[in-house]
C-alpha positions as CSV (number, residue, x, y, z in Angstrom):
1,M,-14.0,4.5,-5.2
2,Q,-11.8,4.2,-8.3
3,T,-8.6,5.0,-6.4
4,V,-9.3,2.2,-3.9
5,L,-10.0,-0.3,-6.6
6,M,-6.9,0.7,-8.6
7,V,-4.5,0.3,-5.7
8,E,-6.2,-2.5,-3.7
9,L,-7.6,-4.8,-6.5
10,P,-6.0,-8.2,-6.2
11,I,-4.0,-9.4,-9.2
12,L,-6.4,-11.1,-11.6
13,S,-4.3,-14.3,-11.9
14,E,-4.4,-14.6,-8.1
15,M,-8.2,-14.2,-7.9
16,T,-10.4,-17.3,-7.6
17,G,-13.1,-17.9,-10.2
18,A,-15.7,-17.0,-7.6
19,Q,-14.0,-13.6,-6.9
20,R,-13.8,-12.8,-10.7
21,A,-17.5,-13.8,-11.1
22,G,-18.6,-11.6,-8.2
23,E,-19.7,-14.6,-6.2
24,A,-17.2,-14.0,-3.4
25,C,-15.6,-10.9,-1.8
26,L,-12.4,-9.7,-3.5
27,W,-10.5,-9.7,-0.3
28,C,-11.9,-12.2,2.2
29,Q,-13.5,-14.6,-0.3
30,G,-16.7,-14.5,1.9
31,T,-20.1,-14.7,0.3
32,H,-22.1,-12.6,2.7
33,E,-23.6,-9.2,2.0
34,L,-21.7,-8.5,-1.2
35,E,-21.8,-5.1,-2.8
36,P,-21.1,-4.7,-6.6
37,L,-17.8,-3.1,-7.7
38,D,-17.0,-2.2,-11.3
39,P,-13.2,-1.9,-11.6
40,A,-13.2,-3.0,-15.3
41,P,-15.8,-3.8,-17.9
42,G,-16.7,-7.5,-17.9
43,L,-15.3,-8.1,-14.4
44,G,-18.3,-8.5,-12.1
45,T,-16.4,-8.2,-8.8
46,R,-18.0,-7.6,-5.5
47,A,-16.8,-7.0,-1.9
48,C,-18.4,-7.3,1.5
49,K,-19.1,-4.1,3.4
50,A,-16.5,-5.0,6.1
51,C,-13.7,-5.5,3.6
52,W,-14.6,-2.4,1.6
53,T,-14.7,-0.2,4.7
54,K,-11.3,-1.5,5.8
55,R,-9.7,-1.0,2.4
56,L,-11.2,2.5,2.1
57,A,-9.8,3.4,5.5
58,K,-6.4,2.0,4.6
59,V,-6.2,4.1,1.4
60,A,-7.4,7.2,3.1
61,A,-4.8,6.8,5.9
62,Y,-2.0,6.1,3.3
63,L,-2.9,9.3,1.4
64,D,-2.9,11.4,4.6
65,W,0.5,10.1,5.4
66,A,1.9,10.4,1.9
67,V,0.8,13.9,1.4
68,H,2.6,14.9,4.6
69,V,5.8,13.1,3.7
70,E,5.9,14.5,0.2
71,S,5.9,18.1,1.6
72,C,8.2,17.5,4.6
73,S,11.9,17.8,4.2
74,A,12.6,16.2,7.6
75,C,10.7,13.0,6.5
76,A,13.3,12.5,3.7
77,V,15.6,11.2,6.5
78,R,13.1,9.7,9.0
79,R,9.6,10.3,10.3
80,C,9.3,13.7,11.8
81,E,7.2,14.3,14.9
82,D,4.2,15.4,12.8
83,S,4.4,12.3,10.7
84,V,4.3,9.8,13.6
85,P,0.5,9.9,14.3
86,L,-0.2,9.7,10.5
87,A,2.1,6.6,10.3
88,E,0.4,5.1,13.3
89,A,-3.0,5.6,11.8
90,Y,-1.8,3.9,8.6
91,V,-0.3,1.0,10.5
92,E,-3.6,0.4,12.3
93,A,-5.7,0.7,9.1
94,H,-3.2,-1.5,7.2
95,G,-3.3,-4.1,9.9
96,H,-7.1,-4.2,10.0
97,A,-7.4,-4.5,6.2
98,V,-4.5,-6.9,5.5
99,G,-3.8,-8.6,8.8
100,T,-0.1,-7.9,8.8
101,D,2.3,-5.0,9.7
102,E,4.7,-5.7,6.8
103,V,5.1,-4.0,3.4
104,T,7.8,-4.4,0.8
105,C,10.4,-1.6,0.1
106,L,10.1,-0.8,-3.5
107,R,13.9,-0.1,-3.7
108,C,15.4,-3.1,-2.0
109,R,12.4,-5.5,-2.4
110,Q,12.7,-6.6,1.3
111,A,9.8,-7.1,3.6
112,V,9.9,-4.4,6.3
113,R,7.7,-3.7,9.3
114,L,5.6,-0.5,9.1
115,A,6.7,0.4,12.7
116,E,10.2,0.9,11.4
117,P,10.8,4.7,11.5
118,L,12.7,4.7,8.2
119,V,9.8,3.2,6.2
120,M,7.9,5.9,4.3
121,P,5.0,6.0,1.7
122,Y,6.0,6.6,-1.9
123,R,3.5,7.4,-4.6
124,W,4.2,7.2,-8.3
125,S,2.5,6.8,-11.6
126,G,2.9,4.0,-14.1
127,H,4.8,4.8,-17.2
128,V,2.3,3.4,-19.7
129,S,-1.1,3.9,-18.0
130,N,-0.4,6.7,-15.5
131,A,-2.1,4.5,-13.0
132,P,-1.3,5.4,-9.4
133,Y,0.9,3.1,-7.4
134,Y,1.1,3.4,-3.6
135,S,4.4,1.9,-2.4
136,F,6.9,2.2,0.4
137,L,10.6,3.0,0.5
138,H,13.2,3.3,3.2
139,A,13.8,7.0,3.9
140,G,17.0,8.5,2.8
141,D,19.1,7.3,-0.2
142,I,20.1,3.8,0.9
143,C,18.1,0.9,2.1
144,P,19.6,-1.1,5.1
145,A,19.1,-4.3,3.1
146,L,21.3,-3.0,0.3
147,W,24.1,-2.3,2.9
148,Q,23.7,-5.8,4.3
149,R,24.0,-7.5,0.9
150,G,27.0,-5.4,0.0
151,E,25.3,-3.7,-2.9
152,V,26.3,-0.2,-1.9
153,T,29.5,1.5,-2.9
154,L,30.6,4.6,-1.1
155,R,32.0,7.3,-3.3
156,A,34.0,10.4,-2.4
157,V,32.5,13.6,-3.5
């Protein structure tokens, strides 16, 4: 439960007063069948069962995919055959939870479609809090967006 809240909790400044007070779902802002969540002391947040189930599935699918990618040398360049069903499961879970098929590449800061075979999960820990961050990168060393903007310099080895 804590992992889902750590990576899926909306930014406090973007939450409505009703969301912060636990009077509306963290994600859909609905007021039906709310379950209490306790991400931080003093924050009485709640979520509806439908949103919680979708976010839980999204995080579980992300972790399945990320664990594979982190141990697969082929996925450093592009999705391998074994990674494709894991990526597809994540795309579906992400779409159900968020309503879009786009994420942002951490390196080039460009919106990219999850269906793009060069998009890969990337997990890292915060420098101060060691909090987990679940992000995405283009596979390989260079993002296509950096090439297009002319921010890449080729160097001879």
